[in-house]
N, CA, C and O atoms as a GROMACS GRO file, in nm:
protein
  312
    1MET      N    1  -1.819   0.301   0.528
    1MET     CA    2  -1.801   0.245   0.391
    1MET      C    3  -1.648   0.282   0.349
    1MET      O    4  -1.590   0.387   0.375
    2ALA      N    5  -1.606   0.186   0.288
    2ALA     CA    6  -1.466   0.193   0.221
    2ALA      C    7  -1.474   0.286   0.106
    2ALA      O    8  -1.568   0.296   0.028
    3ARG      N    9  -1.356   0.355   0.104
    3ARG     CA   10  -1.331   0.454   0.002
    3ARG      C   11  -1.201   0.425  -0.072
    3ARG      O   12  -1.099   0.403  -0.006
    4THR      N   13  -1.197   0.422  -0.208
    4THR     CA   14  -1.068   0.393  -0.285
    4THR      C   15  -1.033   0.534  -0.366
    4THR      O   16  -1.116   0.622  -0.389
    5TYR      N   17  -0.919   0.538  -0.396
    5TYR     CA   18  -0.878   0.645  -0.478
    5TYR      C   19  -0.730   0.606  -0.550
    5TYR      O   20  -0.640   0.540  -0.499
    6VAL      N   21  -0.734   0.663  -0.680
    6VAL     CA   22  -0.620   0.638  -0.765
    6VAL      C   23  -0.580   0.763  -0.831
    6VAL      O   24  -0.664   0.843  -0.871
    7SER      N   25  -0.452   0.781  -0.842
    7SER     CA   26  -0.398   0.890  -0.944
    7SER      C   27  -0.271   0.844  -1.007
    7SER      O   28  -0.234   0.727  -0.991
    8SER      N   29  -0.202   0.928  -1.077
    8SER     CA   30  -0.091   0.887  -1.147
    8SER      C   31   0.032   0.852  -1.058
    8SER      O   32   0.125   0.784  -1.100
    9ASP      N   33   0.028   0.902  -0.938
    9ASP     CA   34   0.147   0.873  -0.848
    9ASP      C   35   0.106   0.830  -0.712
    9ASP      O   36   0.188   0.831  -0.620
   10TYR      N   37  -0.011   0.794  -0.695
   10TYR     CA   38  -0.064   0.727  -0.555
   10TYR      C   39  -0.198   0.657  -0.581
   10TYR      O   40  -0.277   0.681  -0.673
   11ALA      N   41  -0.208   0.569  -0.487
   11ALA     CA   42  -0.338   0.498  -0.479
   11ALA      C   43  -0.359   0.444  -0.324
   11ALA      O   44  -0.264   0.410  -0.253
   12GLY      N   45  -0.489   0.443  -0.285
   12GLY     CA   46  -0.516   0.406  -0.152
   12GLY      C   47  -0.667   0.346  -0.142
   12GLY      O   48  -0.752   0.345  -0.230
   13LEU      N   49  -0.675   0.302  -0.020
   13LEU     CA   50  -0.798   0.242   0.031
   13LEU      C   51  -0.819   0.285   0.172
   13LEU      O   52  -0.731   0.260   0.255
   14THR      N   53  -0.924   0.343   0.204
   14THR     CA   54  -0.950   0.388   0.342
   14THR      C   55  -1.084   0.313   0.380
   14THR      O   56  -1.187   0.313   0.313
   15ALA      N   57  -1.065   0.250   0.497
   15ALA     CA   58  -1.188   0.168   0.551
   15ALA      C   59  -1.211   0.206   0.702
   15ALA      O   60  -1.140   0.294   0.748
   16LYS      N   61  -1.285   0.159   0.763
   16LYS     CA   62  -1.327   0.204   0.897
   16LYS      C   63  -1.199   0.231   0.989
   16LYS      O   64  -1.181   0.344   1.033
   17ASN      N   65  -1.113   0.129   1.016
   17ASN     CA   66  -0.996   0.144   1.085
   17ASN      C   67  -0.862   0.123   1.017
   17ASN      O   68  -0.755   0.116   1.077
   18LEU      N   69  -0.879   0.113   0.890
   18LEU     CA   70  -0.766   0.062   0.801
   18LEU      C   71  -0.735   0.166   0.696
   18LEU      O   72  -0.829   0.211   0.630
   19ASP      N   73  -0.605   0.212   0.673
   19ASP     CA   74  -0.578   0.298   0.564
   19ASP      C   75  -0.459   0.211   0.488
   19ASP      O   76  -0.364   0.162   0.549
   20CYS      N   77  -0.478   0.202   0.366
   20CYS     CA   78  -0.350   0.144   0.293
   20CYS      C   79  -0.329   0.256   0.167
   20CYS      O   80  -0.417   0.314   0.103
   21TYR      N   81  -0.204   0.266   0.155
   21TYR     CA   82  -0.150   0.362   0.063
   21TYR      C   83  -0.042   0.307  -0.020
   21TYR      O   84   0.034   0.226   0.033
   22TYR      N   85  -0.024   0.344  -0.150
   22TYR     CA   86   0.100   0.327  -0.222
   22TYR      C   87   0.121   0.450  -0.300
   22TYR      O   88   0.029   0.499  -0.366
   23GLY      N   89   0.246   0.503  -0.296
   23GLY     CA   90   0.282   0.602  -0.375
   23GLY      C   91   0.384   0.690  -0.331
   23GLY      O   92   0.450   0.649  -0.235
   24TYR      N   93   0.416   0.806  -0.379
   24TYR     CA   94   0.524   0.888  -0.360
   24TYR      C   95   0.550   0.954  -0.216
   24TYR      O   96   0.657   1.000  -0.176
   25GLU      N   97   0.431   0.949  -0.152
   25GLU     CA   98   0.439   1.003  -0.007
   25GLU      C   99   0.512   0.922   0.094
   25GLU      O  100   0.562   0.967   0.197
   26GLN      N  101   0.514   0.792   0.052
   26GLN     CA  102   0.570   0.678   0.145
   26GLN      C  103   0.689   0.619   0.074
   26GLN      O  104   0.681   0.545  -0.024
   27THR      N  105   0.808   0.663   0.138
   27THR     CA  106   0.930   0.600   0.063
   27THR      C  107   1.036   0.550   0.170
   27THR      O  108   1.035   0.582   0.289
   28THR      N  109   1.124   0.471   0.110
   28THR     CA  110   1.236   0.428   0.191
   28THR      C  111   1.340   0.540   0.196
   28THR      O  112   1.326   0.641   0.128
   29GLU      N  113   1.447   0.521   0.279
   29GLU     CA  114   1.559   0.632   0.283
   29GLU      C  115   1.608   0.655   0.144
   29GLU      O  116   1.654   0.766   0.115
   30ASP      N  117   1.600   0.562   0.057
   30ASP     CA  118   1.657   0.582  -0.075
   30ASP      C  119   1.563   0.632  -0.179
   30ASP      O  120   1.601   0.640  -0.295
   31GLY      N  121   1.444   0.666  -0.144
   31GLY     CA  122   1.344   0.721  -0.226
   31GLY      C  123   1.253   0.620  -0.302
   31GLY      O  124   1.177   0.655  -0.393
   32GLU      N  125   1.265   0.498  -0.260
   32GLU     CA  126   1.184   0.395  -0.324
   32GLU      C  127   1.046   0.409  -0.276
   32GLU      O  128   1.020   0.419  -0.156
   33TRP      N  129   0.949   0.409  -0.378
   33TRP     CA  130   0.801   0.412  -0.321
   33TRP      C  131   0.773   0.298  -0.242
   33TRP      O  132   0.838   0.195  -0.253
   34CYS      N  133   0.671   0.313  -0.154
   34CYS     CA  134   0.627   0.197  -0.063
   34CYS      C  135   0.475   0.191  -0.055
   34CYS      O  136   0.399   0.287  -0.072
   35PHE      N  137   0.440   0.065  -0.028
   35PHE     CA  138   0.297   0.046   0.020
   35PHE      C  139   0.293   0.057   0.165
   35PHE      O  140   0.388   0.006   0.225
   36SER      N  141   0.196   0.119   0.238
   36SER     CA  142   0.207   0.116   0.384
   36SER      C  143   0.058   0.094   0.420
   36SER      O  144  -0.033   0.133   0.348
   37ALA      N  145   0.039   0.024   0.545
   37ALA     CA  146  -0.100   0.004   0.605
   37ALA      C  147  -0.087   0.055   0.736
   37ALA      O  148   0.017   0.041   0.800
   38ARG      N  149  -0.192   0.117   0.780
   38ARG     CA  150  -0.206   0.165   0.914
   38ARG      C  151  -0.356   0.134   0.977
   38ARG      O  152  -0.458   0.148   0.909
   39VAL      N  153  -0.357   0.096   1.097
   39VAL     CA  154  -0.478   0.076   1.171
   39VAL      C  155  -0.469   0.191   1.282
   39VAL      O  156  -0.384   0.195   1.371
   40GLY      N  157  -0.563   0.276   1.262
   40GLY     CA  158  -0.562   0.389   1.339
   40GLY      C  159  -0.433   0.476   1.303
   40GLY      O  160  -0.403   0.509   1.189
   41GLU      N  161  -0.358   0.511   1.425
   41GLU     CA  162  -0.229   0.581   1.407
   41GLU      C  163  -0.122   0.497   1.390
   41GLU      O  164  -0.013   0.551   1.369
   42THR      N  165  -0.126   0.366   1.395
   42THR     CA  166  -0.020   0.267   1.403
   42THR      C  167   0.017   0.204   1.270
   42THR      O  168  -0.064   0.124   1.223
   43GLU      N  169   0.120   0.229   1.209
   43GLU     CA  170   0.172   0.161   1.097
   43GLU      C  171   0.209   0.022   1.120
   43GLU      O  172   0.294  -0.012   1.203
   44ILE      N  173   0.134  -0.067   1.038
   44ILE     CA  174   0.133  -0.220   1.074
   44ILE      C  175   0.229  -0.277   0.965
   44ILE      O  176   0.295  -0.378   0.988
   45LEU      N  177   0.235  -0.220   0.863
   45LEU     CA  178   0.322  -0.288   0.753
   45LEU      C  179   0.376  -0.174   0.655
   45LEU      O  180   0.301  -0.081   0.625
   46ARG      N  181   0.501  -0.180   0.606
   46ARG     CA  182   0.547  -0.109   0.494
   46ARG      C  183   0.641  -0.194   0.424
   46ARG      O  184   0.732  -0.260   0.473
   47ILE      N  185   0.601  -0.180   0.283
   47ILE     CA  186   0.667  -0.276   0.188
   47ILE      C  187   0.721  -0.189   0.064
   47ILE      O  188   0.643  -0.133  -0.014
   48PRO      N  189   0.864  -0.181   0.052
   48PRO     CA  190   0.910  -0.114  -0.078
   48PRO      C  191   0.861  -0.183  -0.199
   48PRO      O  192   0.838  -0.304  -0.203
   49GLN      N  193   0.847  -0.100  -0.298
   49GLN     CA  194   0.797  -0.137  -0.431
   49GLN      C  195   0.871  -0.265  -0.481
   49GLN      O  196   0.807  -0.358  -0.532
   50SER      N  197   1.013  -0.267  -0.466
   50SER     CA  198   1.091  -0.378  -0.511
   50SER      C  199   1.043  -0.515  -0.453
   50SER      O  200   1.072  -0.620  -0.510
   51GLN      N  201   0.974  -0.511  -0.343
   51GLN     CA  202   0.937  -0.636  -0.287
   51GLN      C  203   0.782  -0.677  -0.291
   51GLN      O  204   0.732  -0.776  -0.238
   52LEU      N  205   0.718  -0.575  -0.370
   52LEU     CA  206   0.566  -0.604  -0.398
   52LEU      C  207   0.532  -0.698  -0.500
   52LEU      O  208   0.415  -0.733  -0.511
   53LYS      N  209   0.626  -0.748  -0.580
   53LYS     CA  210   0.601  -0.841  -0.688
   53LYS      C  211   0.502  -0.771  -0.795
   53LYS      O  212   0.418  -0.836  -0.858
   54ALA      N  213   0.519  -0.635  -0.809
   54ALA     CA  214   0.439  -0.564  -0.905
   54ALA      C  215   0.537  -0.521  -1.013
   54ALA      O  216   0.649  -0.486  -0.977
   55GLU      N  217   0.506  -0.521  -1.139
   55GLU     CA  218   0.612  -0.505  -1.244
   55GLU      C  219   0.632  -0.356  -1.264
   55GLU      O  220   0.741  -0.320  -1.308
   56ASP      N  221   0.550  -0.276  -1.239
   56ASP     CA  222   0.561  -0.127  -1.276
   56ASP      C  223   0.534  -0.046  -1.159
   56ASP      O  224   0.422  -0.042  -1.109
   57LYS      N  225   0.630   0.017  -1.115
   57LYS     CA  226   0.603   0.112  -0.987
   57LYS      C  227   0.514   0.225  -1.009
   57LYS      O  228   0.462   0.286  -0.915
   58PHE      N  229   0.492   0.256  -1.141
   58PHE     CA  230   0.399   0.375  -1.161
   58PHE      C  231   0.250   0.320  -1.197
   58PHE      O  232   0.161   0.396  -1.236
   59ASP      N  233   0.232   0.186  -1.179
   59ASP     CA  234   0.095   0.121  -1.201
   59ASP      C  235   0.049   0.121  -1.053
   59ASP      O  236   0.060   0.016  -0.989
   60CYS      N  237  -0.004   0.238  -0.992
   60CYS     CA  238  -0.011   0.254  -0.848
   60CYS      C  239  -0.127   0.161  -0.805
   60CYS      O  240  -0.116   0.108  -0.694
   61ALA      N  241  -0.236   0.135  -0.877
   61ALA     CA  242  -0.352   0.048  -0.845
   61ALA      C  243  -0.292  -0.088  -0.840
   61ALA      O  244  -0.341  -0.158  -0.752
   62SER      N  245  -0.199  -0.145  -0.911
   62SER     CA  246  -0.158  -0.275  -0.903
   62SER      C  247  -0.060  -0.297  -0.782
   62SER      O  248  -0.061  -0.400  -0.716
   63CYS      N  249   0.022  -0.194  -0.760
   63CYS     CA  250   0.112  -0.188  -0.633
   63CYS      C  251   0.032  -0.187  -0.514
   63CYS      O  252   0.059  -0.262  -0.420
   64LEU      N  253  -0.073  -0.101  -0.511
   64LEU     CA  254  -0.168  -0.114  -0.398
   64LEU      C  255  -0.225  -0.244  -0.375
   64LEU      O  256  -0.224  -0.296  -0.263
   65LEU      N  257  -0.278  -0.301  -0.484
   65LEU     CA  258  -0.358  -0.447  -0.457
   65LEU      C  259  -0.248  -0.543  -0.416
   65LEU      O  260  -0.275  -0.622  -0.326
   66ALA      N  261  -0.116  -0.549  -0.475
   66ALA     CA  262  -0.013  -0.639  -0.440
   66ALA      C  263   0.017  -0.620  -0.278
   66ALA      O  264   0.033  -0.714  -0.200
   67GLY      N  265   0.019  -0.493  -0.247
   67GLY     CA  266   0.049  -0.466  -0.101
   67GLY      C  267  -0.066  -0.514  -0.020
   67GLY      O  268  -0.033  -0.569   0.085
   68ILE      N  269  -0.192  -0.504  -0.043
   68ILE     CA  270  -0.306  -0.540   0.035
   68ILE      C  271  -0.311  -0.698   0.030
   68ILE      O  272  -0.348  -0.761   0.129
   69GLY      N  273  -0.273  -0.763  -0.089
   69GLY     CA  274  -0.255  -0.906  -0.084
   69GLY      C  275  -0.157  -0.950   0.032
   69GLY      O  276  -0.183  -1.036   0.116
   70MET      N  277  -0.054  -0.886   0.024
   70MET     CA  278   0.068  -0.912   0.126
   70MET      C  279   0.034  -0.890   0.262
   70MET      O  280   0.077  -0.957   0.356
   71LEU      N  281  -0.055  -0.784   0.271
   71LEU     CA  282  -0.098  -0.765   0.420
   71LEU      C  283  -0.186  -0.874   0.461
   71LEU      O  284  -0.167  -0.928   0.570
   72PHE      N  285  -0.286  -0.913   0.380
   72PHE     CA  286  -0.375  -1.029   0.396
   72PHE      C  287  -0.295  -1.160   0.436
   72PHE      O  288  -0.319  -1.227   0.537
   73ASP      N  289  -0.196  -1.186   0.344
   73ASP     CA  290  -0.111  -1.307   0.373
   73ASP      C  291  -0.052  -1.289   0.520
   73ASP      O  292  -0.062  -1.383   0.599
   74LYS      N  293   0.005  -1.180   0.555
   74LYS     CA  294   0.090  -1.155   0.690
   74LYS      C  295  -0.010  -1.178   0.800
   74LYS      O  296   0.031  -1.232   0.902
   75TYR      N  297  -0.134  -1.144   0.792
   75TYR     CA  298  -0.242  -1.150   0.906
   75TYR      C  299  -0.332  -1.268   0.889
   75TYR      O  300  -0.425  -1.282   0.970
   76GLY      N  301  -0.315  -1.359   0.788
   76GLY     CA  302  -0.401  -1.465   0.781
   76GLY      C  303  -0.527  -1.451   0.734
   76GLY      O  304  -0.610  -1.540   0.753
   77VAL      N  305  -0.556  -1.342   0.670
   77VAL     CA  306  -0.695  -1.314   0.607
   77VAL      C  307  -0.724  -1.416   0.509
   77VAL      O  308  -0.632  -1.441   0.431
   78LYS      N  309  -0.822  -1.475   0.497
   78LYS     CA  310  -0.866  -1.571   0.396
   78LYS      C  311  -0.991  -1.540   0.319
   78LYS      O  312  -1.031  -1.618   0.233
   0.00000   0.00000   0.00000
């Protein structure tokens, strides 16, 4: 069963083989927060907040959802 979690500085979704995360623990070299998606131990996508099309980097739930939407677009999920 999938599990979701949200805090003031991170949000995530964990499912059977997929882990999606947005927040302070995943950053670019410049410290910009990122969305990341992993299947097992393999990172399949990392998107900096500036590319997520989410207005507020501190609205972690919105950034997580934007990243999941981009993940679905990339892999053709309909």
